[in-house]
C-alpha positions, 0 to 999 in steps of 0.5 A: 447402218451397215451390219457388217464390215462389207462395202455397202451400197446405199442410195439416198434421195438426192435433190438439186435445185431445179433453177440455178440462178441468183434470186431476189432478196425476200425483203424486195418482193411485193409487200402484199405477198407473204408466206401463208397457206393462202399465198404460197405461189407457184402451185406447190404445197405449202412450206408452212404445213403443220404450223399455225397461220401466225408463224407466217404472220410473224415472219411477215413482220420480220420482212420475209414475205416470200421464200426463195425457190430452193426453200420451198422445194426443201420444205415441201419434200414429202419425206422431210415433211414426214420427219425424215432426216435432211442434209442440205448444202448451200454457200454462205448467205443462201438462206439456210437459217430460215429453213432450220427455223421452220423445221424447229417450229414444226417440231414444237408445234407437234408438241415435241421438244427440239435442239438447235446446235450452233458451233460458237457461243457468240451465235447463241444470243443472236438465235435466241432473239430470232426465235423468241417471237414464236414462243408465245404463239407456239407455247414453248420455252427457249433454253440456252446451254452454252459456256458455264450456263445451263438450265433445268430440263422442264418436265411439263413444258415443250422447249427449244434448246439452243446449245453448243456442240459439247453442251448438246451432247451433255444435254442429250445424255442427261435426257437419256439417263433421266428418261426424258428423251422426247425430241422431235428435231435436232438441227445442226448448223455447220455440219461439216465441222464433223470433220474437225479434230475433237469437236467433230468426234463429239458431234459424231457421238451425239448424232449416233446416240440420237439415231440409236435411242430413236431406233430403240424407242421407235420414236422418230427424231428428225436430224437436220444438218446444214453445211457449207459446200463440200464434195462428199456430203453424200457420205454424211447423208448415207450415214444419217439415211437422210435426204440430200439437197444441194444448191449453189444458190446465193441471193447475191452473186459472188465475184472472186478476184486475185490481186497479183503482185504487179497490180493486175486483177484477175477473176477466178478463171484467170482472166485479166479484169483490170489493173490497179495503179502501183507506185514506183520506188516502193517494195512489194509489201508497200505495193500490196498495202497501197493496193489494199488502200485503193480497194477500200477507198473504192467503196468507202465510206458508204459501203463496208469492207471486211479485211481479213489478216493473218494474226492479231498483230497484223490486224492492228498494224493494218488498221493503224496504217489505213487510218493514216492513209484514208481520205478525209472524206472517209475519215469525216463520215458519221463523226457524231455516230463514231463519237457515240461508239467510242463512248459505248466502248468506254462503258464496257471497258471501264473507261479505258481505251487505247489512244491508237484505237480511239484514233482508228475508230474516229476514222471509221476503222477498227480491228476485231480479234480475240484480244478484245473483250467480247462486249467490245466485239459485239459493239463493233459488229453492230457499228460495222453493220450500221456503217459507222465503221467502214473497214473492219480488220479481222482475224479469220475466226470472224468468218466462221463465228459471226454473220457480218456481210460486206460489200467487199471482202479483202484477204490481206494474206492467204495465211491463218497464223503460219498455216496456208488457208484451206479452201473451206476457210477461204470460201467462208471469208469470200462468202461474207461478200454481198448483202441481200437487199443492198448489193447486186453482187459481192466481191472478194479480193485475195492479195497474192505476193510473188512467193504465194502467187501459184499457191493462191491460183491453185487455192481458188481453182481447187475443190473444197476439202472432203470431210472425214470422221475423226472418231478413230483416236483413243481419246474419242473412242474412250469418250464414246464407250464411256458415254454409251455405257453410262447412258445404258445405250449399250451394256455388252460387246454385241450392243457396243458393236451395234452402236459402233456400226452406227457411227459415221466412221464405220459408215464412211469406211463402208461407203468407201470400200475400206472394211479393214479400217473398220476391223481396226476400229473394232480392235481399238474399241476392244483395247480401250474397253479393256484399259478402262476395265483395268483402270476401274472405270468399267466393270466387266462381268466375265460370266455374263460379259455385262459392261457397267460403269464403276462409281468412279466411271460414272463420276468421270462421265457426269462431269465431262472429264476423261478417265485420266483427267478424272483420276488426276483430279481425284488424287489432287482433291483428296490431297486437298481435303486431307491437308486443308483448304485456306478459306480466308483467301479465294486464291487457294480454291481458285488454283484448283479451278483453273482450266488445266488443259489451257494453261500451256496456251496462255502467253506469260510475261515472266517479268510482269509475273515476277514483279507481281509475285514479289509484292504478294501479301503474306496470306497469298504467299502462304497459299503459294507455299502450300501449293509448292510454287518456286519463286526461284523458278519464276525469277529464272524464267523472268531472267531468260525473258518473254516468249520462251517456249513452255516446257510441258514436262516441267512440274515447276512450270506447270504449277507456276503457270497454273498459279498465275492463272489463279492470281488473275482470277483472284484479282477478277473476283476482287472486282478488279477490271479485266483491263487492269488485270491485263495491264498488271500481267501484260497480257491481252484483255481477250486472254484474261476474259477467255481465262475467265470464261474457260474457268467458269466452264471448268468450275461447273464441271468440278461441281458435278465431279465433287457431287458425284464423288460424294464430297458434299462440303467441297461441292458446295464450296466450289458451287459458290464460285461458278457465278462469281468466276463467270461475272468477276464479283465478290460473293455478296453481290454474285446473285445480282449478276444473274439479271441479264445486262448486269455485269460486275460493275453494275452489280456492285453499284446496285448492291451499294445503292441498297438493291440486295435482291431481285424483288427490291429491284423489280419493285423500284422506280427507274428514276429512283434506280438511276438517281441512286446509281448516279450518286456513286459516280464520285468515289472516296478516293477521288476517282470516277466509278465508270459503271456509274458514270456511263449508267443511263436511264434506258439501262435502269428501265432494262434492268428493272424489266429483266429483274421482273422477268427473272422473278416471274421465271423463278416463281414459275419454276418453284410452282412446277417443283411444288406441283411435282412434289405434290404429285409424288406425295399423292402417288406414294399415298395411293400406293399405300 
């Protein structure tokens, strides 16, 4: 890192792939060729150096028998093999994940723990499954830190932690505070996200901490970043002092096309390729729709199409339109599999599925967006991969969060909501085209209208946007200062300045010869430090200039809240404890566990809200009165109608929105299904599930907050809600939802069947478990219990196996705790 604000001249080793060509997918190579120390071809050194032969054998069983040339090159760079940092960039589907896995395995093979950082929760389970085959061979544990779930850091085991960005930052801070920092590698997927607002600043802080603590401990932790193609990736490599490797390799070539309003198809060079047939006497919107239909039918039903739309509503309308217009041969394809798919979707949605959606799926068309349940999206993704679904109409979030390759990608409109596509988002979409081992090339089609034609042509031709640090705003600076002081990385102005000079923001300004920005950055850091001191977050000793966190500052840090958020929560919870909590109804506590940041983002149907409020029980009305909810305000908003803009300065609206969220959460905790809650309040099911997920995360943060404040009784009360909110269950069976595959409906069935704990499930017979669950299919009110109706014998076997694994894990954890206690007692006795 530079030591002054002067411009810097840093040269990093920069590699480019020697041969730019389209490779042969690994699974199409000779089956006798496998990547072991004896069979690596081309005379190059072995990419699997430092790993036992069983690693290559496991990869062979997975179908990977030979590496791409670029993978060999990267893995055999001497500096990388010696633990030097690495930044590498390839287009989507180029094989980056394999390289990251090998580098992670090298770390655990050296008996050093490692962290893999993923941008989205949805990717965590997939990566756990990909790496679980290696745990026994290399003797390490896989831990997950995502959403509201976190695991204990083992004292005596090597682990691989798979985390989201925020959880990884918290994990590293905990390891530093507990003096357990023993990392050999940290791998970052989607490194270019460092240029995003908020999350980018968190990622920058995390990597700066790792570099700083590694330097202090003189213990190297290899940082590896994988990135999409961006023009200034060298800025990041300079900052990390990393080897930079760039390649345009794709296992399947990509052809990008633009469909013009007259039906002409041009390539990325503007050359006319062909023309689509256009119908006369229809407007330009209908012409575009019929051209989309033509492009879909050219490859359906044997090949899949990802059809990106600008919004959820457009996704649904497009899917319905295609369902009506597709050929009969496409609609009749894999009918048995589609019937089974509908049954599976009904299993996770409590038997309810919209008739229009059922019609779409029967025709091989589906839509995929945040309005669906997470379980539904996973099922649809699997069906699409298996070509049961031929056309997946999706919002742009699918391009970044899920690995779904397609023969053909169609971008229905160059917009994400009201915003025109960025080049990076456009390339993410296009990058899904082409499936290794199945296609010789992938194709993307951007549908242009008269209004947007010139902008579309520019989009295809322009370079990808540069990434810039987002660490120079007051919120990011406060988070940085609070983090490094709390962890002990810095405790006075010189050490704080030293840390600041290690940031990407500082490095990038030095690289780009903008020293004045760094001087302004130092001034901003000083201003925020003084503000934290005046707000009793920091304690600055005037004589020694030592900076420490106050007790309240430590509370804010440990719980993950900003100082303002922590201050407001403290006042609120102090008032709650003084006035009393209504314990006979979950609703009162849930009001304080709603994710405050998100309440302005939820869509509210005020008419539905007013209707529910009018029917509240006397106990719930007493909760509303205690909180200070104005029924008159809700009725007034209802009279104005749905869709009115929220007034963020109105306290009545703030409380009303927050209370609405707590009502939905209370219904979920009473085991009312997500679909029923969504219907009651007239919102998307995805919105309800997102509220549930965010509330579970917020509640886990509140547990840390109450514990740090020394509010033991309140902490234990809040702690009881974490698992309940995450699973949507009553308190009596919440512990059963810790078993993988057991959601609210199944947990209630197990509890009713007499399975009250893990041991009773682990020792039962699958046939007996299946019989007892099925007995609950008919309920006393004459309705069907959907969890029981769709329960299967394979599910019974899976639950028993999962319960046994969880029981073994819990037993091992207890044994480790006991061993540590015995060791501590022995050390205490010896010292006496």
